[in-house]
C-alpha positions as CSV (number, residue, x, y, z in Angstrom):
1,M,-14.4,-16.4,-31.3
2,T,-16.8,-13.4,-31.5
3,S,-19.1,-14.7,-28.8
4,S,-16.2,-15.5,-26.4
5,R,-14.8,-11.9,-26.9
6,A,-18.3,-10.6,-26.2
7,S,-18.5,-12.7,-23.2
8,A,-15.0,-11.3,-21.9
9,R,-16.3,-7.8,-22.7
10,Q,-19.5,-8.3,-20.6
11,A,-17.4,-9.8,-17.7
12,I,-15.5,-6.4,-17.4
13,P,-16.9,-4.4,-14.5
14,D,-18.4,-1.1,-15.7
15,A,-16.1,1.1,-13.5
16,L,-13.0,-0.7,-15.0
17,R,-14.4,-0.3,-18.5
18,R,-15.1,3.4,-17.9
19,D,-11.5,4.0,-16.7
20,V,-10.0,2.1,-19.7
21,R,-12.2,4.2,-22.1
22,M,-11.2,7.4,-20.5
23,L,-7.5,6.7,-20.4
24,G,-7.6,5.6,-24.0
25,E,-9.4,8.7,-25.1
26,Q,-6.9,11.0,-23.3
27,L,-3.9,8.9,-24.9
28,G,-5.7,9.3,-28.2
29,Q,-5.8,13.1,-27.7
30,V,-2.0,13.1,-26.8
31,I,-1.2,11.0,-29.9
32,K,-3.2,13.3,-32.1
33,D,-1.5,16.4,-30.6
34,F,1.9,15.0,-31.2
35,G,1.6,13.3,-34.6
36,G,-1.8,14.6,-36.1
37,P,-4.8,12.9,-37.0
38,G,-2.9,10.7,-39.4
39,L,-0.9,9.0,-36.5
40,L,-4.1,8.4,-34.5
41,K,-5.8,6.9,-37.6
42,D,-2.9,4.5,-38.2
43,V,-3.2,3.3,-34.6
44,E,-6.8,2.7,-34.9
45,T,-6.5,1.1,-38.2
46,L,-4.0,-1.4,-36.7
47,R,-6.0,-2.0,-33.6
48,K,-9.2,-2.9,-35.6
49,S,-7.1,-5.1,-38.0
50,V,-5.5,-7.1,-35.1
51,I,-9.0,-7.7,-33.7
52,K,-10.2,-9.0,-36.9
53,A,-7.1,-11.0,-37.5
54,R,-8.1,-13.2,-34.5
55,E,-11.1,-14.4,-36.6
56,A,-9.9,-14.7,-40.2
57,D,-6.4,-15.3,-41.9
58,E,-7.0,-12.6,-44.5
59,F,-7.1,-10.0,-41.7
60,E,-3.8,-11.4,-40.4
61,R,-2.2,-10.8,-43.9
62,R,-3.8,-7.5,-44.1
63,T,-2.3,-6.6,-40.7
64,E,1.2,-7.4,-42.0
65,T,0.7,-5.3,-45.0
66,I,-0.4,-2.3,-43.1
67,V,2.7,-2.5,-40.8
68,G,5.0,-3.2,-43.9
69,S,3.8,0.1,-45.5
70,W,5.1,2.3,-42.7
71,S,8.3,4.0,-42.5
72,L,10.6,3.0,-39.5
73,E,9.8,6.2,-37.8
74,R,6.0,5.7,-38.1
75,A,6.2,2.0,-37.0
76,E,8.0,3.2,-33.9
77,Q,5.4,5.8,-33.2
78,V,2.6,3.1,-33.4
79,A,4.6,0.7,-31.3
80,R,5.0,3.4,-28.7
81,A,1.3,4.1,-28.6
82,F,0.4,0.5,-28.1
83,T,3.0,0.3,-25.5
84,C,1.5,3.3,-23.6
85,Y,-2.0,2.0,-24.0
86,F,-1.2,-1.3,-22.4
87,H,0.5,0.6,-19.6
88,L,-2.6,2.5,-18.9
89,V,-4.8,-0.6,-19.2
90,N,-2.6,-2.5,-16.6
91,L,-2.8,0.7,-14.4
92,A,-6.6,0.8,-14.7
93,E,-6.9,-2.8,-13.6
94,E,-4.6,-2.2,-10.6
95,H,-6.7,0.9,-9.7
96,H,-9.9,-1.2,-9.9
97,R,-8.5,-3.9,-7.7
98,A,-7.7,-1.3,-5.1
99,R,-11.1,0.2,-5.4
100,V,-12.8,-3.2,-4.9
101,L,-10.6,-3.9,-1.9
102,R,-11.4,-0.4,-0.3
103,E,-15.2,-1.1,-0.9
104,R,-14.9,-4.6,0.7
105,D,-13.0,-3.0,3.7
106,R,-16.0,-0.8,4.4
107,D,-18.0,-3.9,5.4
108,P,-18.2,-4.2,9.2
109,E,-17.3,-7.9,8.9
110,P,-13.6,-8.7,8.0
111,V,-12.9,-9.5,4.4
112,P,-12.3,-13.3,4.0
113,E,-8.5,-14.1,4.0
114,S,-7.6,-10.6,5.2
115,L,-5.4,-9.9,8.2
116,A,-8.4,-9.2,10.4
117,A,-10.2,-12.4,9.4
118,T,-7.1,-14.3,9.9
119,V,-6.6,-12.9,13.4
120,A,-10.3,-13.5,14.3
121,D,-9.9,-17.2,13.1
122,L,-6.7,-17.8,15.0
123,R,-8.2,-16.2,18.2
124,R,-11.2,-18.7,17.9
125,K,-9.0,-21.6,17.3
126,V,-6.1,-21.3,19.8
127,G,-7.2,-18.5,22.1
128,R,-5.8,-15.0,22.7
129,P,-2.8,-15.9,24.8
130,R,-1.6,-18.4,22.4
131,L,-2.2,-16.1,19.5
132,M,0.0,-13.3,21.2
133,E,2.7,-15.9,21.7
134,I,2.7,-17.0,18.2
135,L,2.9,-13.3,16.9
136,G,5.8,-12.8,19.3
137,C,7.7,-15.5,17.3
138,L,6.5,-14.3,14.0
139,E,9.1,-13.3,11.4
140,V,8.3,-12.6,7.7
141,H,11.4,-12.2,5.6
142,P,10.6,-10.9,2.1
143,V,13.7,-10.7,-0.3
144,F,14.4,-8.3,-3.0
145,T,15.8,-9.9,-6.2
146,A,17.5,-8.3,-9.1
147,H,15.8,-8.3,-12.4
148,P,18.6,-7.5,-15.1
149,T,16.2,-8.4,-18.0
150,E,13.7,-5.7,-16.8
151,A,13.3,-3.6,-20.0
152,R,11.3,-0.7,-18.5
153,R,13.3,2.4,-17.5
154,R,12.7,3.7,-14.0
155,A,11.5,6.9,-15.6
156,V,8.8,5.0,-17.3
157,V,7.8,3.3,-14.0
158,T,7.6,6.7,-12.2
159,A,5.6,8.3,-15.0
160,I,3.0,5.4,-14.7
161,R,3.0,6.1,-11.0
162,R,2.1,9.7,-11.5
163,V,-0.6,8.9,-13.8
164,G,-2.1,6.5,-11.1
165,E,-1.9,9.3,-8.5
166,Q,-4.0,11.6,-10.8
167,L,-6.5,8.7,-11.6
168,D,-7.0,8.3,-7.8
169,R,-7.7,12.0,-7.5
170,F,-10.1,12.0,-10.4
171,D,-11.9,9.1,-8.9
172,D,-12.3,10.7,-5.4
173,P,-16.1,11.0,-4.9
174,K,-15.5,13.9,-2.5
175,S,-13.9,16.0,-5.4
176,S,-15.6,19.0,-6.4
177,Q,-16.3,19.8,-10.2
178,S,-13.2,22.2,-10.3
179,E,-11.0,19.6,-8.6
180,R,-12.2,16.9,-11.1
181,R,-11.4,19.3,-14.0
182,E,-7.9,20.0,-12.6
183,S,-7.4,16.3,-12.0
184,M,-8.3,15.5,-15.6
185,R,-5.9,18.2,-17.0
186,R,-3.1,16.8,-14.7
187,L,-4.0,13.2,-15.9
188,T,-3.6,14.2,-19.4
189,E,-0.4,16.0,-18.7
190,E,1.1,13.0,-17.1
191,I,-0.1,10.7,-20.0
192,D,1.7,13.2,-22.3
193,S,4.8,12.8,-20.3
194,L,4.5,9.1,-20.3
195,W,4.1,9.2,-24.2
196,R,7.2,11.2,-24.6
197,T,9.4,9.2,-22.2
198,G,11.9,6.7,-23.8
199,Q,10.3,3.4,-23.1
200,L,13.3,1.0,-23.4
201,R,16.8,0.9,-21.8
202,T,19.5,1.7,-24.3
203,S,22.3,0.5,-22.1
204,H,23.0,-2.6,-20.2
205,V,21.7,-2.7,-16.6
206,T,24.4,-2.5,-14.1
207,P,24.2,-3.9,-10.5
208,L,24.0,-0.5,-9.0
209,D,21.3,0.3,-11.5
210,E,19.4,-2.6,-9.9
211,V,20.2,-1.4,-6.5
212,R,18.7,2.0,-7.3
213,S,15.5,0.5,-8.5
214,M,15.2,-1.4,-5.4
215,T,15.7,1.7,-3.2
216,A,13.3,3.6,-5.2
217,V,10.6,0.9,-4.2
218,F,11.7,1.6,-0.6
219,D,11.6,5.5,-1.0
220,E,8.3,5.5,-2.9
221,T,6.1,2.8,-1.3
222,L,7.8,0.4,1.3
223,F,8.8,2.9,4.1
224,R,5.3,4.4,4.1
225,V,3.4,1.1,3.8
226,V,5.1,-1.1,6.4
227,P,3.7,0.8,9.5
228,E,0.3,0.7,7.9
229,I,0.5,-3.1,7.8
230,Y,1.5,-3.2,11.5
231,R,-1.4,-0.8,12.3
232,G,-3.9,-3.0,10.5
233,L,-2.8,-6.0,12.7
234,D,-3.0,-3.8,15.7
235,W,-6.5,-2.8,14.9
236,A,-7.4,-6.5,14.5
237,L,-5.9,-7.4,17.9
238,G,-7.5,-4.5,19.6
239,P,-10.0,-2.7,17.6
240,S,-11.3,-0.5,20.3
241,D,-8.2,1.2,21.4
242,S,-5.5,1.0,18.8
243,G,-3.4,4.2,19.0
244,M,-4.5,4.6,22.7
245,R,-2.2,2.0,24.2
246,P,1.3,0.3,23.7
247,A,1.3,-1.6,20.3
248,L,0.2,-5.1,20.4
249,A,1.5,-5.8,16.9
250,P,5.2,-6.6,16.7
251,A,7.5,-5.5,14.1
252,F,7.7,-9.0,12.3
253,L,8.9,-7.9,8.8
254,R,12.7,-8.4,8.2
255,F,13.6,-7.5,4.6
256,G,16.4,-9.1,2.7
257,S,18.1,-8.5,-0.7
258,W,20.2,-10.3,-3.1
259,V,20.7,-7.0,-5.2
260,G,24.2,-6.1,-5.1
261,G,25.3,-9.2,-3.3
262,D,24.4,-12.1,-5.6
263,R,27.6,-12.9,-7.5
264,D,26.7,-16.6,-8.4
265,G,27.0,-16.3,-12.2
266,N,27.4,-12.6,-12.2
267,D,30.9,-11.3,-12.3
268,S,29.8,-7.7,-12.4
269,V,28.9,-7.9,-8.7
270,T,32.3,-7.5,-7.0
271,A,33.3,-6.6,-3.5
272,R,33.3,-2.9,-4.3
273,I,29.8,-3.2,-5.6
274,T,28.5,-5.0,-2.5
275,A,30.2,-2.4,-0.2
276,E,28.7,0.5,-2.3
277,T,25.2,-1.3,-2.1
278,I,25.6,-1.3,1.8
279,L,26.3,2.4,1.7
280,I,23.4,3.2,-0.6
281,Q,20.9,1.3,1.4
282,A,22.1,3.0,4.6
283,E,21.8,6.4,3.0
284,H,18.3,5.8,1.9
285,V,16.9,4.4,5.2
286,L,18.7,7.1,7.3
287,L,17.3,9.9,5.1
288,A,13.8,8.2,5.4
289,L,14.1,8.0,9.2
290,E,15.4,11.5,9.5
291,A,12.6,13.1,7.4
292,A,9.9,11.0,9.3
293,T,11.4,12.0,12.7
294,T,11.5,15.6,11.8
295,R,7.9,15.5,10.5
296,T,6.6,13.8,13.7
297,G,8.6,16.1,15.9
298,R,7.4,19.3,14.3
299,A,3.8,18.1,14.9
300,L,4.4,17.3,18.5
301,T,3.6,20.7,19.9
302,A,2.2,19.7,23.3
303,D,3.9,22.0,26.1
304,A,4.7,21.5,29.5
305,A,1.5,23.0,30.9
306,T,-0.6,20.2,29.5
307,T,2.1,17.5,28.8
308,P,5.0,17.6,31.2
309,P,8.1,15.4,30.6
310,D,8.7,12.5,32.9
311,A,11.8,12.1,35.0
312,D,13.7,10.1,32.3
313,L,13.0,12.6,29.5
314,R,14.0,15.5,31.8
315,R,17.5,13.7,32.6
316,R,18.0,13.2,28.8
317,L,17.2,16.9,28.2
318,D,19.4,18.1,31.1
319,A,22.3,16.0,29.6
320,L,21.8,17.7,26.3
321,R,21.6,21.2,27.8
322,A,24.9,20.5,29.7
323,T,26.7,19.2,26.6
324,D,25.9,22.1,24.4
325,P,24.4,25.0,26.3
326,A,24.5,27.6,23.4
327,R,22.9,25.2,20.9
328,W,20.2,24.1,23.4
329,A,19.4,27.6,24.4
330,E,18.6,28.2,20.7
331,V,16.4,25.1,20.6
332,E,14.5,26.2,23.7
333,K,13.9,29.7,22.1
334,R,12.4,28.1,19.0
335,S,10.2,25.7,20.9
336,P,9.7,26.9,24.4
337,S,8.2,24.5,26.9
338,E,7.7,21.9,24.2
339,H,10.1,19.3,25.6
340,H,8.9,16.3,23.7
341,R,9.1,18.3,20.5
342,Q,12.6,19.4,21.4
343,F,13.9,16.0,22.0
344,L,12.5,14.3,19.0
345,L,14.0,17.1,16.6
346,H,17.3,16.3,18.6
347,V,16.9,12.7,17.5
348,A,16.4,14.0,13.9
349,D,19.7,15.7,14.2
350,R,21.4,12.5,15.5
351,L,20.1,10.7,12.5
352,R,21.5,13.2,10.3
353,A,24.9,12.9,12.1
354,T,24.6,9.2,11.7
355,R,24.1,9.5,7.9
356,R,27.1,11.9,7.6
357,G,29.3,9.7,9.9
358,E,30.0,12.4,12.5
359,P,31.7,11.1,15.6
360,G,30.3,12.0,19.0
361,S,26.7,12.8,18.1
362,R,25.8,9.9,15.7
363,Y,23.9,6.8,16.8
364,E,26.0,3.7,17.2
365,S,23.0,1.3,16.7
366,P,19.4,1.2,15.8
367,A,18.7,0.0,19.4
368,E,19.8,3.6,20.6
369,L,17.3,5.3,18.4
370,V,14.5,2.9,19.3
371,S,15.4,3.6,23.0
372,D,15.1,7.4,22.5
373,L,11.7,6.9,20.7
374,H,10.5,4.7,23.6
375,S,11.5,7.4,26.0
376,V,9.5,10.0,24.3
377,Q,6.6,7.5,24.1
378,G,6.8,6.7,27.8
379,S,6.9,10.3,28.9
380,L,3.8,11.2,26.8
381,A,1.9,8.3,28.0
382,A,2.8,9.2,31.7
383,A,1.6,12.8,31.0
384,G,-1.8,11.4,30.0
385,A,-1.3,11.8,26.2
386,P,-1.7,8.2,24.9
387,R,-2.9,9.3,21.5
388,Q,0.4,11.3,21.0
389,A,2.4,8.4,22.3
390,Y,1.0,5.5,20.3
391,G,-0.2,7.3,17.1
392,E,2.2,8.5,14.5
393,L,5.1,8.2,16.9
394,Q,4.4,4.4,17.0
395,H,4.6,4.3,13.2
396,L,8.1,5.7,13.5
397,V,9.1,3.2,16.1
398,W,7.8,0.3,13.8
399,Q,9.9,1.8,10.9
400,A,13.1,2.0,13.0
401,E,12.7,-1.6,14.4
402,T,11.9,-3.0,10.9
403,F,14.6,-1.3,8.7
404,G,17.3,-0.4,11.3
405,F,20.1,1.5,9.5
406,H,20.5,-1.0,6.9
407,L,17.2,-1.2,5.2
408,A,17.6,-4.9,4.3
409,E,19.9,-7.6,5.1
410,L,22.2,-8.1,2.1
411,E,22.6,-11.8,1.3
412,V,25.9,-12.5,-0.4
413,R,25.5,-15.5,-2.7
414,Q,28.6,-17.1,-4.3
415,H,29.2,-20.3,-6.4
416,S,30.2,-23.2,-4.2
417,R,33.2,-23.8,-6.3
418,R,34.6,-20.3,-5.2
419,V,33.7,-20.9,-1.6
420,R,35.6,-24.1,-1.6
421,A,38.5,-22.4,-3.2
422,G,38.5,-19.9,-0.5
423,A,38.3,-22.6,2.2
424,I,41.3,-24.5,1.0
425,R,43.7,-21.5,0.5
426,P,46.5,-20.9,3.1
427,G,44.9,-20.6,6.5
428,G,41.7,-22.3,5.3
429,V,38.4,-21.6,7.1
430,P,39.8,-20.1,10.3
431,A,41.4,-17.4,8.4
432,L,38.3,-16.8,6.4
433,R,36.4,-16.5,9.5
434,R,38.7,-14.1,11.0
435,E,38.4,-11.9,8.0
436,L,34.7,-12.1,8.0
437,H,34.5,-11.2,11.7
438,T,36.9,-8.2,11.2
439,G,34.9,-6.9,8.2
440,R,31.6,-7.2,10.3
441,R,33.0,-5.3,13.1
442,G,34.4,-2.6,10.8
443,H,30.9,-2.3,9.0
444,R,29.3,-1.8,12.3
445,R,31.6,1.0,13.3
446,G,31.2,2.6,9.9
447,L,27.4,3.0,10.4
């Protein structure tokens, strides 16, 4: 047993071992600050006893005696210490995996089984024309599922993520000594926050809790990462000029979700919950699109002297000027001659109106938004500014094409017995179909 544990210890990469040791030391300091040296001593005593219990039965009995001697409060504190420690170990492992992948990606040759390697392999086997045909038909459909047994609170997940952000900063080889010192201070502060955060849920998880957990993933990760995936594919398809030409990578991801729609065996998921889920998803994706459009628009400061608008964009701007002269005069005062910026900030305003349900200025469909974005792209490209057209603006196009105004297709699942009961009621399937069709039209009007 001892030799196998020693072998496992030797197999741990040095960088990962350093991270685990450093995080453990900072957690130990936090525990000592909170409960004094006695609490840290109890944690260490139990840790060493548990390790020895794997080798001899008497240490297992000793471990039970140690735990049995504590008060309930002390046992809870020690359990919290081990919970935080394992959170940090898991985080260190994830951090190390990301570090290894980054190092591999620096190699000029594609990493085996990566997106670039797969594209290169397909190009060799079927040729570029067939490859592009395949990509044009590609659709990947990841589906969010609910996890009602998930014990960790969202606050804990967020605290762990903040620790990870500080670990990334501390590990940055470009950091100065003062920056590393500040990163260590922040890292310890975030570990302290994790220690003080209640680890377990004290109430039953509701369907809307699950919806909010899903949208938190969208807000914190998914919306940002999706265009990075497409850009990686675009680089693989045309490494010499990605960001300088129309995108070769199609928006092939279509997200689905059972969260808030899966009522098979879950009576808590009612029609009201499903309707509220749709609204929550729409709120999050429209907020994200509005923020991204505003950010991209503010950065698009090319003026008419270097980057004149094309005829299509001029027509759109003239129509806006005629519709609301006073407001547009204020826009032109703030951004004189920056026509592409003006129009993109107008797009952000329309997204805000869509989110608020304001008639007249809101978008009626995601296709309208994509059309406006393509208009700006086309104008920039025609003015000889392909980097502006197919860089960050293309990321925004990919996000709009992928998420639309709904974020994910909500898949409503119901037990077949209830479906049959609905089908044999008065009016049967035709009546059910009419109701669904009416509801679908109403939903589209609402967004």
